[in-house]
C-alpha positions as CSV (number, residue, x, y, z in Angstrom):
1,X,64.6,222.3,143.0
2,X,63.4,219.6,140.5
3,X,64.1,216.0,141.3
4,X,66.9,214.4,139.3
5,X,66.1,211.8,136.8
6,X,66.5,208.1,137.4
7,X,69.9,206.6,136.9
8,X,70.6,205.4,133.3
9,X,72.9,202.4,133.3
10,X,73.5,199.5,131.0
11,X,70.7,197.6,132.7
12,X,68.1,200.4,132.6
13,X,68.8,201.8,129.2
14,X,65.7,201.3,127.0
15,X,67.0,199.7,123.8
16,X,63.8,198.4,122.1
17,X,61.7,201.3,120.9
18,X,63.5,203.9,123.0
19,X,60.9,206.6,122.3
20,X,58.6,204.7,124.7
21,X,61.2,204.8,127.5
22,X,62.1,207.5,130.0
23,X,64.0,208.1,133.2
24,X,61.5,210.5,134.6
25,X,61.2,210.1,138.4
26,X,57.7,211.6,138.7
27,X,56.4,209.1,136.1
28,X,58.0,206.2,137.9
29,X,56.4,207.3,141.2
30,X,53.0,207.6,139.6
31,X,53.1,204.1,138.1
32,X,54.3,202.5,141.4
33,X,51.6,204.4,143.3
34,X,48.8,203.4,140.9
35,X,49.0,199.6,141.5
36,X,49.7,197.4,144.5
37,X,51.4,194.6,142.7
38,X,55.0,193.9,141.5
39,X,57.1,191.0,140.4
40,X,60.5,190.5,142.1
41,X,63.1,188.4,140.3
42,X,66.2,187.0,141.9
43,X,68.7,184.1,141.8
44,X,68.8,181.1,144.2
45,X,71.9,178.9,143.7
46,X,72.3,180.3,140.2
47,X,68.7,179.6,139.2
48,X,66.3,182.4,138.2
49,X,63.0,182.8,140.1
50,X,60.3,185.5,140.0
51,X,57.7,186.1,142.7
52,X,54.5,188.3,142.6
53,X,54.0,190.4,145.7
54,X,52.4,193.5,147.1
55,X,54.5,196.7,147.0
56,X,54.4,200.3,148.2
57,X,56.5,203.4,148.0
58,X,57.5,205.9,150.6
59,X,59.4,208.9,149.2
60,X,62.2,207.6,147.1
61,X,62.2,204.1,148.6
62,X,60.4,201.0,147.2
63,X,59.2,198.3,149.7
64,X,57.8,194.8,149.6
65,X,57.1,192.2,152.3
66,X,56.4,188.6,153.1
67,X,56.8,185.8,155.6
68,X,60.1,185.5,157.4
69,X,59.9,181.8,156.7
70,X,59.9,182.4,152.9
71,X,62.9,180.9,151.1
72,X,62.6,183.7,148.5
73,X,63.0,186.4,151.2
74,X,65.8,184.6,153.1
75,X,67.7,184.3,149.8
76,X,67.7,187.9,148.8
77,X,69.2,189.6,151.8
78,X,71.8,192.1,150.5
79,X,71.5,190.5,147.1
80,X,70.7,192.1,143.7
81,X,67.1,192.0,142.6
82,X,65.2,193.2,139.5
83,X,61.6,194.4,140.0
84,X,58.9,195.2,137.6
85,X,55.7,197.1,138.2
86,X,53.2,197.1,135.3
87,X,49.7,198.4,134.6
88,X,47.9,197.0,131.5
89,X,45.8,199.8,129.9
90,X,44.5,198.1,126.8
91,X,44.7,195.4,124.1
92,X,45.8,196.8,120.7
93,X,44.2,194.9,117.8
94,X,45.8,195.4,114.5
95,X,45.0,194.2,110.9
96,X,47.9,191.7,111.1
97,X,48.4,189.2,113.9
98,X,52.0,190.2,114.1
99,X,51.1,193.9,114.9
100,X,48.9,193.1,117.8
101,X,50.2,194.7,121.0
102,X,49.2,196.2,124.4
103,X,49.0,199.6,125.9
104,X,50.8,199.7,129.3
105,X,52.7,201.6,131.9
106,X,55.8,200.0,133.4
107,X,58.7,200.6,135.7
108,X,61.7,198.3,136.0
109,X,64.0,198.7,139.0
110,X,67.3,197.3,140.0
111,X,69.0,197.3,143.4
112,X,70.4,195.4,146.3
113,X,67.6,194.3,148.7
114,X,68.0,195.7,152.2
115,X,66.2,193.9,155.0
116,X,64.6,196.2,157.5
117,X,65.1,195.7,161.3
118,X,62.2,195.4,163.7
119,X,62.4,199.1,164.6
120,X,61.8,200.2,161.0
121,X,59.3,197.5,160.1
122,X,56.2,198.6,162.1
123,X,56.2,202.1,160.5
124,X,56.6,200.6,157.0
125,X,53.9,198.0,157.6
126,X,51.6,200.9,158.7
127,X,52.3,202.6,155.3
128,X,51.6,199.3,153.5
129,X,48.2,198.8,155.2
130,X,47.2,202.4,154.6
131,X,48.1,202.1,150.9
132,X,45.6,199.2,150.6
133,X,43.0,201.4,152.3
134,X,43.8,204.9,153.5
135,X,43.3,205.1,157.3
136,X,42.9,201.4,157.8
137,X,45.8,200.9,160.2
138,X,44.2,203.2,162.9
139,X,41.0,201.0,163.0
140,X,42.9,197.7,163.6
141,X,44.1,196.0,166.7
142,X,47.7,196.7,167.6
143,X,50.2,194.5,165.7
144,X,52.0,192.0,168.0
145,X,55.8,191.6,168.4
146,X,55.4,188.1,167.1
147,X,53.7,189.3,163.9
148,X,56.5,191.8,163.4
149,X,59.1,189.0,163.8
150,X,57.1,186.8,161.4
151,X,57.2,189.5,158.7
152,X,60.1,190.5,156.6
153,X,60.2,193.9,154.8
154,X,62.7,194.8,152.1
155,X,63.6,198.0,150.4
156,X,65.6,199.3,147.5
157,X,66.1,203.0,146.6
158,X,64.3,204.1,143.4
159,X,67.4,205.1,141.6
160,X,68.5,202.6,139.0
161,X,65.3,202.3,137.1
162,X,63.5,203.1,133.8
163,X,59.9,203.7,132.7
164,X,58.4,202.3,129.5
165,X,54.9,203.3,128.3
166,X,52.9,202.4,125.2
167,X,49.8,204.4,124.2
168,X,47.7,204.8,121.1
169,X,46.3,202.5,118.4
170,X,47.8,199.8,116.2
171,X,50.7,200.5,113.9
172,X,49.9,198.6,110.7
173,X,51.7,198.2,107.4
174,X,50.5,201.0,105.1
175,X,48.8,198.7,102.6
176,X,46.8,197.0,105.4
177,X,44.9,200.1,106.3
178,X,42.6,199.5,103.3
179,X,41.6,196.0,104.5
180,X,38.1,195.5,105.8
181,X,39.3,194.3,109.2
182,X,38.4,195.9,112.5
183,X,41.3,197.3,114.3
184,X,41.7,199.5,117.4
185,X,42.1,199.4,121.1
186,X,40.1,197.5,123.8
187,X,40.6,199.6,127.0
188,X,41.3,197.7,130.2
189,X,40.8,199.1,133.6
190,X,41.3,197.7,137.1
191,X,38.0,198.4,138.9
192,X,37.4,198.3,142.7
193,X,34.1,196.3,143.4
194,X,31.7,196.4,146.3
195,X,33.2,195.0,149.5
196,X,32.3,191.5,150.5
197,X,32.0,191.1,154.3
198,X,33.8,188.3,156.1
């Protein structure tokens, strides 16, 4: 049975260039799995904040973690958050400055942040470490109860979300294609380098 699409709501509906948007769950999973970083936005005392952090997915659940002492993490328990995961694939250079753009893959998620209890945390932290480097957890010393307590893990379901992707070259005004100006795409890739020992 095919997985159902992501939930389309007033928040997730792609308004600007809707052809670039989708609610395809498989596409959302692929983007989330292809990069370890996300940005979590939230309110503290009515003021907006945004925090970059590492993320991972298990099934249909999205996770992120941090220090239990973090004001950010303490403030979002059972509170609404908006999260963006984005991969930059290229810079798009047009013949007009106003038509320059970027190729990217992006998922924006909304949900209420649920804080995991200590029983759930260790399993999810194992998933997190193994996402950074598959099999890494098994080669490490055992995590201590104090380390578990010092770490907060949050989750939201991957339900209220949308995907937006731009691919291809510049879209110039018709008359500009005759101008002797270089235009095209400069591809950008995240590359894993050689390890540097501690």
